[in-house]
C-alpha positions in Angstrom: -52.4 -61.7 -65.4 -56.1 -62.7 -64.4 -58.4 -59.8 -63.8 -61.9 -60.7 -62.3 -64.3 -58.1 -64.3 -67.4 -57.8 -61.6 -68.5 -58.5 -58.2 -71.8 -59.8 -57.8 -72.6 -59.1 -54.1 -76.2 -60.0 -52.8 -77.7 -59.8 -49.1 -80.2 -62.4 -47.6 -82.2 -62.2 -45.4 -85.3 -65.0 -44.8 -85.7 -64.7 -48.7 -85.3 -68.4 -49.9 -87.5 -69.0 -52.9 -86.0 -65.2 -54.0 -82.5 -65.5 -53.6 -82.0 -68.8 -55.0 -84.3 -67.5 -58.7 -82.0 -64.6 -58.5 -78.6 -66.7 -58.3 -80.3 -68.9 -60.9 -80.9 -65.7 -63.4 -77.0 -64.7 -62.6 -75.8 -67.8 -64.1 -78.2 -68.4 -66.7 -77.6 -64.9 -68.5 -74.5 -63.8 -68.0 -72.0 -64.5 -71.2 -68.1 -63.8 -71.5 -67.8 -61.8 -68.1 -65.4 -62.9 -65.6 -67.3 -62.5 -62.6 -67.9 -63.7 -58.4 -70.7 -64.0 -56.8 -70.5 -63.2 -53.1 -74.0 -63.9 -50.7 -73.8 -62.4 -47.4 -76.4 -64.0 -45.0 -78.0 -62.0 -42.5 -78.8 -64.6 -40.1 -81.8 -66.2 -41.6 -83.9 -68.8 -40.0 -85.4 -69.7 -43.3 -83.2 -72.4 -44.2 -81.8 -70.3 -47.1 -78.3 -71.1 -46.0 -79.1 -75.0 -46.4 -80.8 -74.1 -49.7 -77.7 -72.0 -51.1 -75.1 -75.3 -51.1 -76.0 -76.5 -54.8 -74.5 -73.0 -55.9 -71.1 -73.9 -53.8 -70.6 -77.2 -55.0 -71.6 -76.2 -59.0 -70.0 -72.8 -59.3 -66.2 -72.3 -58.5 -66.9 -68.5 -58.6 -69.6 -68.4 -55.4 -68.7 -67.3 -52.2 -71.2 -67.4 -49.1 -70.8 -65.3 -45.9 -72.9 -66.4 -42.4 -73.4 -63.5 -40.4 -74.5 -65.0 -36.6 -76.9 -61.4 -36.5 -79.0 -59.3 -39.0 -75.7 -56.9 -39.5 -78.4 -54.8 -41.9 -78.2 -54.2 -45.3 -75.0 -51.4 -45.7 -72.7 -53.6 -43.1 -73.3 -56.4 -45.0 -73.0 -55.2 -48.0 -69.6 -54.1 -47.1 -69.0 -57.1 -46.2 -68.8 -58.4 -49.9 -67.1 -55.4 -50.9 -64.6 -56.2 -48.7 -63.4 -59.0 -49.9 -64.3 -58.9 -53.7 -62.0 -59.3 -56.2 -63.6 -57.6 -59.3 -62.8 -53.9 -60.6 -66.5 -53.3 -60.8 -69.2 -54.0 -58.1 -72.9 -54.8 -58.4 -75.0 -54.7 -55.5 -78.4 -57.0 -56.1 -81.3 -57.3 -53.8 -82.3 -60.9 -53.5 -85.8 -60.3 -54.9 -84.4 -59.6 -58.2 -83.6 -61.7 -61.2 -81.8 -60.2 -63.9 -82.8 -60.4 -67.5 -80.9 -62.0 -70.3 -78.1 -59.8 -71.2 -78.9 -57.2 -68.3 -75.6 -57.3 -66.7 -73.5 -57.4 -69.7 -75.1 -54.4 -71.0 -74.6 -52.5 -67.6 -71.3 -53.6 -67.6 -70.1 -51.8 -71.3 -72.5 -49.2 -71.0 -70.6 -48.3 -67.6 -67.1 -48.7 -68.9 -68.1 -46.6 -71.9 -68.2 -43.8 -69.5 -65.5 -42.3 -67.7 -67.8 -39.8 -65.0 -69.8 -42.7 -64.1 -70.1 -43.4 -60.5 -73.3 -45.4 -60.2 -75.2 -47.2 -63.2 -78.8 -48.2 -62.4 -80.9 -50.7 -65.2 -84.6 -50.4 -65.7 -86.2 -52.2 -62.8 -89.5 -53.6 -64.0 -92.3 -55.6 -62.3 -93.1 -58.9 -62.0 -95.7 -58.4 -65.0 -93.4 -56.4 -67.2 -94.7 -52.8 -66.1 -91.9 -50.7 -65.7 -91.0 -49.5 -62.0 -90.3 -46.1 -60.3 -86.5 -46.7 -59.8 -85.2 -43.2 -59.7 -84.9 -40.2 -57.2 -84.3 -36.4 -57.4 -81.9 -35.5 -54.2 -84.9 -35.0 -51.6 -83.7 -31.1 -50.8 -86.6 -28.6 -49.5 -86.5 -27.2 -53.0 -87.3 -30.2 -54.3 -90.1 -30.6 -51.8 -91.3 -27.6 -52.7 -91.3 -27.8 -56.7 -93.1 -31.3 -56.0 -96.0 -30.5 -53.5 -96.4 -26.3 -54.2 -95.4 -26.0 -57.9 -97.2 -28.9 -59.4 -94.0 -30.7 -60.4 -94.2 -34.6 -58.3 -91.3 -35.9 -60.2 -89.1 -33.7 -57.5 -89.8 -35.8 -55.0 -90.3 -39.8 -54.5 -89.4 -42.3 -56.9 -90.1 -41.8 -60.6 -89.1 -43.7 -63.9 -87.7 -41.8 -67.0 -89.4 -41.8 -70.2 -86.4 -41.9 -72.3 -85.4 -44.8 -73.6 -81.7 -43.4 -74.0 -79.1 -43.3 -71.0 -80.0 -40.5 -68.4 -78.0 -38.9 -66.0 -79.9 -38.6 -63.0 -79.6 -37.8 -58.9 -79.8 -41.2 -57.9 -81.0 -44.7 -58.5 -82.3 -47.4 -56.3 -80.8 -49.9 -54.7 -82.4 -52.5 -55.9 -79.8 -52.9 -58.5 -76.5 -50.8 -58.2 -73.7 -50.8 -60.4 -70.5 -49.5 -59.0 -67.6 -48.4 -60.6 -63.9 -48.8 -59.8 -63.2 -44.8 -59.8 -66.4 -44.7 -57.2 -65.2 -47.6 -55.1 -61.5 -45.3 -55.1 -63.2 -42.3 -54.2 -65.9 -43.2 -51.4 -65.1 -47.0 -50.6 -68.5 -48.6 -49.8 -71.7 -48.0 -48.0 -72.2 -45.6 -45.2 -72.8 -47.7 -42.5 -74.5 -45.5 -40.2 -77.6 -46.6 -42.2 -79.0 -50.2 -41.4 -82.0 -50.4 -44.0 -82.9 -46.8 -45.8 -80.9 -44.3 -47.5 -78.3 -46.0 -48.1 -78.4 -45.6 -51.9 -79.0 -41.7 -51.5 -76.8 -41.3 -49.6 -74.2 -43.2 -52.2 -75.4 -41.0 -55.4 -75.5 -37.6 -53.3 -71.6 -38.5 -52.5 -70.8 -39.8 -56.0 -72.0 -36.3 -57.0 -69.9 -34.6 -54.6 -66.9 -36.3 -55.9 -67.6 -35.2 -59.6 -68.7 -38.2 -60.5 -72.0 -39.1 -62.1 -75.0 -41.1 -61.7 -76.8 -42.7 -64.9 -79.7 -44.4 -65.3 -79.5 -47.2 -68.2 -83.0 -48.8 -69.5 -81.5 -50.6 -72.0 -80.4 -53.6 -69.3 -83.1 -54.8 -67.6 -83.8 -56.6 -64.2 -87.0 -57.6 -62.8 -87.8 -56.6 -58.8 -90.2 -57.6 -56.5 -90.4 -54.3 -55.2 -90.4 -54.7 -51.1 -89.7 -58.3 -50.9 -86.0 -57.9 -49.2 -87.6 -55.1 -47.0 -90.5 -57.1 -45.7 -88.7 -59.7 -44.1 -86.0 -58.0 -42.8 -88.7 -56.4 -40.8 -92.8 -55.7 -40.4 -94.2 -52.9 -41.8 -94.3 -51.2 -38.3 -91.1 -51.6 -38.0 -89.8 -50.4 -41.6 -91.3 -47.0 -40.1 -88.7 -47.5 -37.2 -85.8 -48.0 -39.7 -87.1 -45.2 -42.3 -87.4 -42.1 -39.5 -83.7 -42.5 -38.1 -82.2 -42.9 -41.7 -83.9 -40.0 -42.8 -82.5 -38.2 -39.8 -78.8 -39.5 -40.4 -79.0 -38.3 -44.2 -80.8 -35.1 -43.8 -79.5 -33.9 -40.1 -81.8 -33.3 -37.7 -82.7 -29.6 -38.7 -83.3 -30.1 -41.9 -85.1 -33.2 -41.3 -87.8 -31.4 -39.0 -87.8 -28.5 -41.9 -88.4 -30.3 -44.8 -90.7 -32.6 -42.5 -92.9 -29.5 -41.9 -92.6 -28.5 -45.6 -94.4 -32.2 -47.1 -96.9 -31.5 -44.3 -97.8 -28.2 -45.4 -97.3 -29.4 -49.2 -99.9 -32.0 -48.3 -102.5 -29.9 -47.0 -101.8 -27.7 -49.5 -102.5 -29.6 -52.1 -105.8 -30.9 -50.4 -107.2 -27.1 -50.5 -106.4 -26.6 -54.5 -108.2 -29.8 -54.9 -111.2 -28.5 -53.1 -111.4 -25.3 -54.4 -111.0 -26.7 -57.9 
């Protein structure tokens, strides 16, 4: 019986050059894995769809879904998950490029950990420097630790210093391997999130179901940070997406309480700098 090991799902919105580079990197670097690639185009206007014809012609394991409107990141990824045939699901941003062996290593590690729900690789910038891609859950307690107790790694993104696999709260969704057990327990992404916070939400639920999130630095993926978001909306509208997503994630009461803690924390840090 034929078993597809991996489905790679990529959502595209007006990143024609980047997604072609991403796909080229996938087909050049993956060895000895039965995999498929599913691209969901969210109504791009930059000729992205036409540029993907070469993959449809040359790659039997390539599928393309074309949406007539921008459905957002979560819903589009779920379209891909819904038709996927692979046991494991790898969500990739269109502005990523996988390094040689990165996908194989990520999959092998996920298979080796029976408790894994999500595994994220080491993300690097174009110049090869390490990109912050790991997060602690943005709780009020962690905000206090970061802004009042001098532990900035407790709030916002950071990169673990260890060269070994690390259990973490959450990894960013730019490269996000979901295990069969997590798919069985949680399904796809929460479609309440149009863009932003869907990765945090999924990792939080992975934790609630007794599974773990791992950062695996031996697998390396280049990420042109922010390119997908910039194409989805301009900077002003990014904030319009971010704030509603934050309210959904935290709930209104915790959102406003956290906002107050962050505001006070920033004031406190300025005060401490002055008195020093």
